[in-house]
C-alpha positions in Angstrom: 179.4 65.8 100.0 179.3 67.2 96.5 179.3 70.8 97.9 182.3 70.0 100.1 184.3 68.4 97.3 183.8 71.5 95.1 184.6 73.8 98.0 187.9 72.0 98.8 188.8 71.7 95.1 188.4 75.4 94.4 190.1 76.3 97.7 193.1 74.2 96.8 193.1 75.8 93.3 193.1 79.2 95.0 196.0 78.2 97.3 198.1 76.9 94.4 197.3 79.8 92.1 198.3 82.5 94.6 201.3 80.4 95.8 202.6 80.6 92.2 201.5 84.3 91.8 203.5 85.3 94.9 206.5 83.2 93.9 206.7 85.3 90.7 205.3 88.6 91.9 206.1 89.3 95.6 209.6 90.4 94.7 208.9 91.3 91.1 210.1 94.9 91.4 213.2 93.8 93.2 213.9 91.3 90.4 213.4 94.0 87.8 215.7 96.5 89.5 218.5 94.2 90.9 218.6 91.2 88.5 217.4 92.9 85.3 218.9 96.3 86.2 216.0 98.6 85.5 215.6 102.1 87.0 212.5 103.1 89.0 211.1 104.8 85.9 211.8 101.8 83.7 210.2 99.6 86.3 207.2 101.9 86.2 207.0 101.4 82.5 206.9 97.6 82.9 204.1 97.9 85.5 202.2 100.2 83.2 202.4 97.8 80.3 201.4 94.9 82.5 198.4 97.0 83.5 197.6 97.7 79.9 197.5 94.0 78.9 195.5 93.2 82.0 193.1 96.0 81.1 192.4 94.3 77.7 192.2 90.8 79.2 189.7 91.5 82.0 186.6 92.4 80.0 187.3 89.5 77.7 187.5 87.1 80.7 184.3 88.7 82.1 182.3 88.3 78.9 183.5 84.7 78.4 182.7 83.7 82.1 179.2 85.1 81.8 178.6 83.1 78.6 180.1 79.8 79.7 178.7 79.8 83.2 180.5 77.4 85.5 182.4 75.4 82.8 186.0 74.8 83.9 187.6 76.0 80.6 189.2 79.2 82.0 190.7 77.5 85.0 192.2 74.8 82.9 193.7 77.3 80.4 195.2 79.3 83.3 196.9 76.3 84.7 198.3 75.3 81.3 199.7 78.8 80.7 201.3 79.2 84.1 203.2 75.9 83.9 205.6 77.9 81.7 206.4 80.5 84.4 209.8 79.0 85.1 211.2 78.9 81.6 209.6 82.2 80.7 211.0 84.3 83.5 214.4 82.6 83.8 215.2 82.2 80.1 213.2 84.8 78.1 211.7 87.7 80.0 214.8 89.3 81.6 216.9 89.0 78.4 214.1 90.7 76.4 213.8 93.6 78.8 217.6 94.2 78.6 217.5 94.0 74.8 214.4 96.3 74.3 212.4 97.7 77.2 209.2 98.2 75.3 209.2 94.8 73.5 210.1 93.0 76.7 207.4 94.8 78.6 204.8 93.9 76.0 205.8 90.2 75.9 206.0 90.1 79.7 202.8 91.9 80.0 201.0 89.3 78.0 202.2 86.5 80.3 201.9 88.4 83.7 198.8 90.3 82.7 196.8 87.5 81.2 198.1 84.7 83.4 198.4 86.3 86.9 196.8 89.7 87.1 193.6 89.3 85.0 193.7 85.6 85.7 193.3 86.2 89.5 190.3 88.4 88.9 188.7 85.8 86.6 189.3 83.1 89.3 187.7 85.3 92.0 184.7 86.0 89.8 184.3 82.3 88.9 184.7 81.3 92.5 182.0 83.8 93.7 179.5 82.3 91.2 180.5 78.8 92.3 179.9 79.7 95.9 176.3 80.7 95.1 175.6 77.4 93.3 177.2 75.1 95.9 176.2 77.0 99.0 179.5 78.1 100.6 180.9 81.5 101.5 183.2 83.2 99.0 185.3 84.8 101.8 186.6 81.6 103.4 187.3 80.2 99.9 189.3 83.3 98.9 191.1 82.9 102.3 193.0 79.9 100.9 194.4 82.2 98.2 195.8 84.5 100.8 197.3 81.5 102.7 198.9 80.4 99.4 200.4 83.8 98.9 201.7 83.9 102.5 203.2 80.4 102.3 205.1 81.4 99.1 206.1 84.8 100.3 207.6 83.4 103.4 210.2 81.5 101.4 210.5 83.9 98.5 213.1 86.2 100.1 215.5 83.4 101.0 215.1 81.7 97.6 215.6 85.0 95.8 218.9 85.4 97.7 220.0 82.0 96.6 218.8 82.2 93.0 215.8 84.4 91.8 215.0 81.7 89.2 214.0 79.2 91.9 210.8 81.2 92.7 209.7 81.0 89.0 210.2 77.3 88.7 208.3 76.9 92.0 205.4 78.7 90.3 205.5 76.2 87.4 205.2 73.3 89.9 202.2 75.0 91.5 200.5 75.4 88.1 201.0 71.7 87.4 199.2 70.8 90.6 196.5 73.3 89.8 195.8 71.5 86.6 195.6 68.1 88.4 193.2 69.6 91.0 190.7 71.1 88.6 190.7 68.1 86.3 189.9 65.9 89.3 186.6 67.5 90.3 183.2 67.5 88.5 181.4 70.8 88.3 177.9 71.2 86.8 178.2 73.9 84.1 174.7 75.3 84.6 174.5 78.0 87.2 170.9 77.4 88.1 169.5 74.2 86.6 165.8 74.2 85.8 165.6 78.0 85.5 166.0 79.7 82.1 168.4 82.6 82.3 168.5 85.3 79.6 171.8 84.8 77.5 174.4 87.4 78.0 175.0 89.5 74.8 176.9 92.5 73.7 173.7 94.5 74.1 173.9 93.9 77.8 177.4 95.2 77.8 176.3 98.3 76.0 173.4 98.9 78.5 175.8 98.9 81.4 177.7 101.8 79.8 174.5 103.9 79.9 173.9 103.4 83.6 175.1 106.1 86.0 175.5 103.6 88.8 178.0 101.7 86.7 180.2 104.8 86.3 180.0 105.6 90.0 181.4 102.1 90.7 184.2 102.9 88.1 184.9 106.2 90.0 185.5 104.3 93.2 187.7 101.7 91.5 189.9 104.3 89.8 190.2 106.7 92.7 190.4 104.3 95.7 191.0 100.6 95.0 193.7 101.3 92.3 196.0 102.8 95.0 196.5 99.4 96.6 198.5 98.2 93.6 200.3 101.5 93.1 201.5 101.4 96.7 202.7 97.8 96.4 204.4 98.0 93.1 207.8 99.3 94.2 207.3 98.9 98.0 209.7 95.9 98.1 212.5 98.0 96.5 212.0 100.8 98.9 211.8 98.5 101.9 215.0 96.6 101.0 216.8 99.9 100.4 216.4 100.8 104.1 218.8 98.0 105.1 222.6 98.0 105.0 222.4 94.8 102.9 219.8 94.5 100.1 219.8 90.7 100.6 218.9 91.2 104.3 216.1 93.6 103.3 214.7 91.1 100.9 214.6 88.3 103.5 212.9 90.6 106.0 210.4 91.7 103.4 209.6 88.1 102.7 208.7 87.6 106.4 206.7 90.9 106.5 204.8 90.0 103.3 204.0 86.5 104.7 202.8 87.9 108.0 200.6 90.5 106.1 199.0 87.8 104.0 198.4 85.5 107.0 196.6 88.3 108.7 194.7 89.0 105.5 193.6 85.3 105.4 192.2 85.6 108.9 190.4 88.8 107.9 189.0 87.1 104.8 187.3 84.6 107.1 185.8 87.4 109.2 185.0 89.9 106.4 181.6 88.3 105.4 180.3 88.9 108.9 181.6 92.5 109.0 180.2 93.3 105.6 176.9 91.9 106.6 176.9 94.1 109.7 178.1 97.3 108.1 176.6 96.9 104.6 178.4 96.7 101.3 178.7 100.4 100.6 179.9 101.3 104.1 182.4 98.5 104.0 183.9 99.8 100.7 184.1 103.4 102.2 185.7 102.1 105.4 188.3 100.1 103.4 189.2 103.2 101.4 189.6 105.3 104.5 191.9 102.7 106.1 193.9 102.6 102.8 194.3 106.4 102.6 195.5 106.7 106.2 197.9 103.8 105.8 199.5 105.1 102.7 199.9 108.6 104.1 201.4 107.3 107.3 203.9 105.4 105.2 205.2 108.7 104.0 205.8 110.1 107.5 208.9 108.1 108.3 211.3 105.9 106.4 212.0 103.5 109.2 211.7 99.8 108.3 209.7 98.9 111.4 207.1 101.6 110.8 206.9 100.7 107.1 206.5 97.1 108.0 203.5 97.9 110.2 201.9 99.9 107.4 202.3 96.9 105.1 200.7 94.6 107.8 197.7 97.1 107.9 196.8 96.0 104.3 195.4 92.9 105.9 192.3 94.8 106.9 191.3 96.7 103.8 191.7 94.2 100.9 189.4 91.4 102.3 186.8 94.0 103.1 186.9 95.3 99.5 186.9 91.8 97.9 183.9 90.6 99.9 182.0 93.9 99.8 182.4 94.5 96.1 180.6 91.3 95.2 177.8 92.0 97.7 177.5 95.5 96.2 177.3 94.1 92.7 174.7 91.5 93.6 172.6 94.1 95.4 172.6 96.7 92.7 173.0 94.9 89.3 171.8 91.7 87.6 173.5 88.6 88.9 173.9 87.1 85.4 176.3 90.0 84.5 178.4 89.7 87.7 181.6 88.7 85.9 181.4 91.5 83.4 180.6 94.0 86.2 183.5 92.8 88.3 186.1 92.3 85.6 185.2 95.3 83.5 183.5 97.8 85.9 185.8 97.2 88.8 189.0 95.5 87.7 189.2 96.9 84.2 188.8 100.5 85.3 191.5 100.0 88.0 193.9 98.7 85.5 193.2 101.5 83.1 194.2 104.1 85.7 197.3 102.0 86.5 198.6 102.3 82.9 199.1 106.0 83.5 199.6 106.2 87.2 202.3 103.4 87.3 204.5 105.5 85.1 203.6 108.7 87.0 204.4 107.1 90.4 207.7 105.7 89.0 208.7 109.2 88.0 207.5 110.6 91.3 209.7 108.1 93.2 212.7 109.2 91.2 211.9 113.0 91.6 210.2 113.4 95.0 211.3 110.2 96.8 209.1 107.5 98.3 207.9 109.4 101.4 206.5 112.4 99.6 205.0 110.2 96.9 203.1 108.2 99.5 201.8 111.3 101.1 200.4 112.6 97.8 198.9 109.2 96.9 197.2 108.8 100.3 195.7 112.3 100.1 194.3 111.5 96.6 192.7 108.3 97.9 191.1 110.1 100.8 189.5 112.7 98.5 188.1 110.0 96.1 186.8 108.0 99.0 184.9 110.9 100.6 183.4 111.7 97.2 182.4 108.0 96.8 180.5 108.2 100.1 177.9 110.4 98.2 178.1 108.6 94.8 177.8 104.9 95.7 174.3 103.5 96.2 173.0 102.4 99.5 172.3 98.7 100.0 169.4 97.3 98.0 167.7 94.0 98.1 169.6 91.0 96.6 169.1 90.8 92.8 168.7 87.4 91.0 167.6 88.6 87.6 
């Protein structure tokens, strides 16, 4: 009964967190371009600054999580911060971006980067540790996050057409419910009672930087997994531009996005079995291959139906990466360092590359157009994925050091 209570509590938290995340972020680039009035390049700057703040926040989250174990502090702080999503976006952020792009980007980056982007990675790492203690699969738990995103994205387009601020206030309501959920459940803070675990220190962090296997993981993260976010950043703007009415495009995108995330949730349920069958390394390589092909195919035609199909194809690769990366880390590194490895080695490195590449892609969209930019991005992913086939380690026995 205790295991089930914890499972349903963290699943509900996942659902509400990603519901609020999608309410603010699924049409983020459209809000920046249409409501705030930024160009593609300026939007790229905003995404780059968001990535920079996320970059700084992720290793801090990882270090704290490995120190505090399963204490609920981070989840409570996240909920308290995101309660202010409504007033921040509707009353402060947009006005600051119009007044001063750089200042607004930094302030917005602090909220979006710490609260949503780095916060989601911290939640995923915390949940993965929780699943080991309370004996449930991480994949089905993370599935509820995908369902939360889908539920929010389904309504986001219509709400945006009525008033963009409605989505932001909906995120505040979701955060309030998150706080109530996490306060209502008791979680034992010790990861493994009765067994002494060596405390995490800065020396452990330094030792990771000396391991070649760590940098091979970073290579995959920078060259392959980063492309998912780069593709998605201004996709809604491109998709909406293919319709005679931008409002109609936004509504259709909301349905496509919801459909993609519903498929993603289904795949999240199946991903643990597929990763177990293929192995963690092969699963990561397969996900990268699918991503490269999907992005390149997005550049072949500008038709909305074809582009929608490419968006739906995301449902296969992301669950595979999310489940496989934790398996890969557990098999090749110390379990007690899993949060640092995930949030620094995998997520931090991805955000680091996004700082530069978000601005480069924004400029590329303005200069080459979306189609050619997608072809170039997909080709780069394919090259990095094939190189990772040789670099990443083959599956090892599960480590519990």
